[in-house]
Steps between C-alpha positions, in 0.01 A plus 500: 500500500783731583671438170166576317480838682868575423438404131192732479705790656776454254256497215316812575793745403537309182146538407503871585806531273329335214194721536717808505671394179156461340418839610794635314393350170433749217164523368459424133482884426822569705672219312436652163593845631829354644566360152447844341731662767775239425461534136546876514783472745688260265471728186840552357430867451456538894801307615698813607282533813348168537344449842584192717234253392662190643234439786223557257646264252539236765135556619373499142680175418348349811147613396558380138505143635167527651301724257254351255619481134260763380642748748857408393403563147354840593819592667704394205279688275555813719868453468487478102279792499746703699792397266302606202414835654860560595621438154313822400709722742771643289546856665618593829140629585356173415753308714423732787132404458604117523683589813220693659262203412741255647533703813125517549437127428791394723433729791231244631770236524830656564649811652596720196804727557432869502704680244513875484453638165650848408 
């Protein structure tokens, strides 16, 4: 009986840890928005001031393993759409628009560095 009580007490923290991991899961909408953020963050034109996306990449990859196929396809579609959109940016002003959009999209997931513009 005593070993059963001890086993139950040991299992409680493990169960609460599993519940908090589920709470941290991205919704399907957040997952697609994270894909858009990462696609903008990885654009070649924006590499000079790329934010640190390593934590988001790790979280995104973990989520990829559990998201339904249709949501994964939607995220891939957003990435392709971003790349097509970025190919049209051929002036410094258009590149700045890409950067502004990246910063807006990613601010939900990562802390964006503040850069003073003069």
